[in-house]
N, C-alpha and C positions, 0 to 999 in steps of 0.2 A: 504494500500500500504506500509506503514511503516513496518508493521509486515512481509509482504512478503519480503521486501528488507532485513530486519534483518535476516529472515530465510535463504534467499539466501546467504547472507554474511556468516552466520554460516556454511551453507553447503559447500560453497567454501573453508572456512578455514579448515573444516574437511577433504575435499578431498585433499587439499594441504598438510595437515599434514599426511594424511594416505596413501600417495603414495611412501614414502621412504621405501625401501625394505631391509630386511636382506637376504643375499644370502649365505646359508651354504657352507663352503668350499672355498669361493672366497678369492682372495687377498683383504685385507681390508686396504685401505690407510688412515692413520691418517691425519687430516686436516692441521696440521702444520709441522709435520716431513716429510710429503709427501712420507713416506715409510710404508710398511706393519706393522700393529699394533703388537707390541711385548709385549704380556701379557698372556702368556700361564699358564696352571694350575691355572687359575685365580679365584678370588672371586669378588663379586659385593657388594657394600654398597651404599644405597641411602640416601642422605642428602638433605632434602627439595625436590625439583623437579629435582635434579641432581643425576645421577648415576655415580659412580666411579668404574672403572674396574682396578683391581690390580693383576698383574701377573708377570710371569718370562720373562726376556729378553733372548732370544735364538739367538741373532744376530750372536754370534761367537761360537755356539755349546752348549754343555751340562753344562759346568762349570759355576758357578755363575758369573754373570755380574752385573745385576741390578734387583731390584724389581720395576717395572714401574707402574705408575698410569696414567690413561686416564679418561676423563670426557665426559659426553654426557647428553643431556636432552631428546633425542628421541630414544636412544638405537641403532641408525644407524650411525650417524656422531660422530666420537670419536676424541678428541683433547688430545694430550700428555701434561700432566701437569708437570711431573717430576719423579725422582727416589726417592723412600722412603728409600731404602738402596742401597749402591753400593759396589763393590768389594774394599777391602782395600789392600794396598801394603804389609802389614805385614801378618804373619801367624795368624791363628785363624779361627773362624767359617765363617767369611766373606772374607777370604783371597783367593789367587789364587788356582785354581783346587779344589774348594770346591763345594758341592752340597747344593743349597738353592732352595726349591721347594714348590709349592702349597700354596702361601701366602694367608691368609684370614684376614680381618680386621672387628672388631666389636667395638661398642662404649660403654664405661662404664659411665653411667650417674652420678654415685656417685663420681667417681674420675675425671670425665670430661676428660678422656683420650681415645684416639683411641688405641686399642690394636691389634697388628699384631702377628699372629702365623705363623710358617713356618716349613717345614721339613729341618733339618740340618743334613748333613752327609759328610763323606769323599768320595773320588772319587770311592772307591770300596764298598761303601754303608755298611760299617762295624760298623758305630757308631749308626745310627738309633735313632736320637734324635729330639726333638722339640726345636725351638728357639722362643723367644718372644722379641718384641720391642714396644715402645709406642711413641705417639706424641700428641700434643695439637690440631693438625689439621688433617683432614682426608687424605690430599694429600701433606703433608709437609714432612720435614725430620724427621725420626724416630730415637730414641735412642735405640740401641741394648742392651738388658739386659743380655743375655746369653742363654745357652741351657742345656738340661738334658733329661733323659729318664723318661717319666711320670710314676709315681708309680713304677719306676725301670724296666719298660717293654720297649721293642723296639717300636719305632714309625717311620713309613715311610710315605706313603701317608696319608695326614691328612686334616681335615676340621674343621670348627667351626659352632656351632649352638647356637643362642640366643633365648630363649623362651619368651613367652609373659610376664612372671613374672620377667624378667630381669636376670634370672639365665642363665649361659652360660656353654657350654659343648665342650670338645675336642673330635673329632671323629678321631680315629687313627688306622692304620693297624699295628698290632703286628704280625710279620711274624711267630713267634714261637707258638702263641696261637690263633690268630684270629682278628676279628674286634671289637674295643672297643668304648664305649661311657664313657667318664670320666667327672665328674663334675669339674668345675673350682671354684677357690676361689672367694670371693665377689669382689676382685679387678681385677679378670680375669688373674692374673699374674702367677698362678700355678694351679696344679691339686690337688683336695682335696680328691676325692674318686671315686671308680669305680661304674658306673651306670648299664652297661650291657656289656656282652661279647658274640659275636657270635663265635663259633668255626670254622666257615667257613672261607676260604681264600678269603676275599673281600677287595679291595683297592679303592682308589679314592672316599671316602665317602662324601655324602652331604645329609642333612636332610631338608625336607619341612614339615611345619605344616599347615594342611588345613582341615577345617570342623571337628575339634575334633580328627583328626588322625595325627600321625607322620608317615612320609614316609622316609625311609632310602634308598638312591640310592647308587650303587657302581658297581665296575667292577671286573671281575675275574682277576687272576694274569697271564697275558700273555706278560709281558714286554711292549715294545713299540707297539706291534701288538694289534689291536682292537679285541673285543669279544662282545658277547651279554650281555650287562650290565643288571643289575637286581635291583629290589626294594623289600622291606619288609615294613610292616605297623604294627602299634600298637596304643593303646589309651594312653599308658604311655611309657616314655623313658626307664623305667626299665622292660618293657615287660609285658606279653609275646608278642613276635613278630611273624608275619606270616612267612611261608616259602617264600623263594626267588622266584620271578617270573620275566620274561622279560617284558619290556614295549615298546620296538621298535619291528619291524618285525623280527621274529625269523630267524636267519641265515644271517641277514644284518650286523652283528657286530656293532649294534647301528648306522647304516648308516656310518660305518667306523669312529668311534669316541670313546672317553672315557670321562665319566663324570668328570667335574671339579666343577660345581656349579648348584644349582637349585634356580632360582630367582622367588619369589612370584610375580604374575602379574595378577591383577584383580581377577577374580573368579578362576583362575587356576595358571599356572606357566610356566616359560621358562626353558627348558633344555639347559645348556651351556656345550659343550664338546670340547675337543681338537681332531683334526685329525693330529696325530703325523706323522712326516716323519723322522725316526730315522737316516737316512743317511744324512740329511740336516735339522736339527731342526729349523733353521731360517725360512724355508718355511712351517712349520706346520701351519695349518689354524684352523678356528673355526667353529663348527657345532652347531648352535643355532636353536632350534625348539620349537614350542609351545606344551605343554603337555595337554592332556585331562584327567580329573579326574572325575570319577563317583563313588561315595561312596568310596570303597577301591580299585577300579580298576583304574590303570594308563595306558595310552596308548600314543603312539607318532607316528604320521604319518610323512612321509618324504615329504619335499617340496623343489623344486628347488629355490623358492623365496617366501617370505611372508612379510606381511605388519603389523608391530606393531603400535599401537596407544598408546604411553606411557602415555599420559595424561588421557586417558579413561580406560586403562588397558584392551584393547581389541585388536584383531588381525583379519586379513583377508588373504585369499590366494592371491598370486601374480596376477597382472592384465594380461589381454591378451596383446600380443606384436606383433610388426612388427619386421622382422628379415632380414634387408638388408645385402647382402653378401659383404665382403671386396673386393674380386677380381672383383666385378661388379660395384664398386664405382669408383670415379674419382681418378686416381693415378697420382701423380706429383713428380717432383724431381727424385730421384733414385728409387722410389717405383715401384714395378712390381708384377705381379701375380706369385705366387710360388706354387709348388706342396705341398700338405698337405694331406696325406692319411687319417688322422683322422678327417679332417674338413668336414663340410657340403659342398658338391660339389667338394670335394677333392682338393680345392685350397684355397689360402689365399692371402691377400695383404702383401707382404714382403718388406724387405729393407726400413722399416719406420725409419726416422732419418738418421743417418750416415753423412758422409761428403757432400753428395749430397742433404741432406735435404728432404728425401722422405716423402711423406704424402699421406693419403687417405681421401677423402672428401665424405661424405654421404649427398646428397642434397634431398630436398623434403620429409623429414622424417615426418611421420604423428603422431599426438597426438590428443586426444579428449578433452584435458583440458589444460589451462594455469596454470601450477603448477610446483613446484620443485619435481622432481621425480628421480628414480634410473634407469640408463642405464647399462645393463650388456654388457661387452665386452668379447667375446669368442676369445681366442688367444692361441698362442704357444710361448714358450720361452725355448729353449734348453740349456741355460746357467745354471750354478750352482748358480748364484746370481740374484738379482732382475734386471729387466730392467725397464725403465721409459719412459713415453710418455707425451706429452702435448696434452690434450684432450680439444678441444674448442667446446662448445655447444652454438649456437646462439651468437657468438662473445665473450663469457666469457671463458677464458682458465684456466685449472687446470693441475697440474702435478699429474699423477696417476702411482702407482707402479704395476708391473706385476711379480709375483713370478715365479720361474722356473715351467714349466708345468710338469706333472707327469712323462712322459717317452719320451717326444719329439714328440709323435704322438697323444696324447690325449689332445684336447684343454681344457684349464682351463678357469676360469672366473675371471675378475676383475670388479669393479663397480665404477661408477662416478655418483655423485648426482648433478643434474643440472636443470636449469629452462627451461621448455618446453613451447611452445605456442600452442594454439588450432589451428588445421588445418594441412596443409601439407607443411608448409614453414620452418620447422626446419632444421638446418644444423649442422652436427657433423663432426669435422675435427680431425684426429689423426696424430700427427707429432712427430718428435724428440724433445728433450728438449734443443737443441742448442749447445750441447757439443761434437758433432761428434759421439756419441754412437748410437747404434741401439735400437729402441723400439721393441715391440713384433711383430710377424706376426699376422695380424688381420684376423680371420676367418669370423666373422660377429658381428654386434651389435644387441642388443635385447632391443627395445625401447617400453615402455608402450604406448599402443594405447587406453586404456580405464581407 
C-alpha cells in the first residue's frame, strides 16, 4: 500500500506539473508586472533549474528602452526580475532613438562573468555593429563595454552559441556578404577569427547542437513580415554545411513567426520565435513550439497549446477542453451580450468592467483533476493598448493582460494559470480591475477537462 500511495502521489505531482500550457501567440502576463511579457528577440540561459528569458522591451515602439530579464522554473509562468541595460539620457549606443536588438547572454566560467551581446545600431540601421556588456550575475545590472563591427564587417541580427568545449561563437548577419559564424576570444569579449560564411541572405541566426550535429536556424530577409524560416546542418562549425531546408509547414511563414532562439530541451529542443506586429510592436507575441529531430531532419508541427515538463525535458499536446460561451454565462453589472462577427456564435460578453462594474461568471465548469492548470480566454480588444481584467478562479483573483486583438474581428487568446478542482463545481469570474476601465469582450473560455 505504501508503494501504491507513493506512486499515486508521484502521478498526481506529475499531472499537476504537466498541465500548465504554452499557448503560441497568446498574451503572456508576467506574474508580477501583470502586463504582457516584454522580451522580444530574446535568448534563454538556464542556471540550475531556473530559466532566464532576456529580450527587448517594445512597450513604446522600436527605439531602445530596456533589455529585460524574466525568470521561470517551468517555462510557462514568467516573473520580471529587472532590466540588464536601460536607455541613458545622454547620446551614445544606449541613448534615445537608438537600436538595441536580439540580446543573448552566455557564461564564461574562466572569468566568472555573464557576457551579453546585442545588435547596436542607429535609427536608420547604418552602423550595423555588435555591443557587449558583462555582469557578475545573470539577471543583475550589466556594465556596457562598447560596440564595433566584428572583423570590420556589418553585423545586424545576431546570436551566440557556446559549444561543449567552452568555446563561444558570434552568429551574425552581414548584409553585404552573408551569414557569418565568428569565433570569440577566450574571455568572450571580442571576435578573434572567422569560422564560416554563408553567402546566402539569412538573418535571425540560432544554433542547436544535438547528437553530433550542429543545426543553424535562420530567417530570410523580409523585414518585419514573416517567411518560411530554414535550417542547415553540419558535423563541424567550419562546415561543410547542408543546403537550407524549411522545418515548419511550407507556406505557413513558420506559423507567422521569426526565429529568435533554439532552446535545448530533453532529447530535442524548443523553437522560440517572435510574431512581430510592426504597426504596434508592444503587442508582438511569442511563438514557442517543440521541435522534432530525427538524424539530420528537423520538423515542427503547429499546436494551439502544448504542455512542457521542464523538469523531465518532455512535452505533450494540449488537453481536451470545455468551451463555455461568454454570452451564455451569467452577466452582471453593465455587462451584456454584444455582436462579435469573428466569435464563436457571433456574440461575446461585452462591457466587462467600466463604471458599472460589468462581469461575466462561468459556473459549473468541469475539470477531471484537482490541479493548477492553464485556462485560455478567447477575447477581442479593439484598442491600441492592453486592456486588463480581474480573473477569479474558485475564489482566487489575478489581474490578466489582454493585448489588442488582430483586427477587431478576430478573437485573440490570453491565458490564466489557476487551481482547478475535480468535478463540475469550478467557477470562473471575469470582471474589471476596479479603475473604471473596460476589460476585453469575452468570446469564451477554454478550460482543460482532462
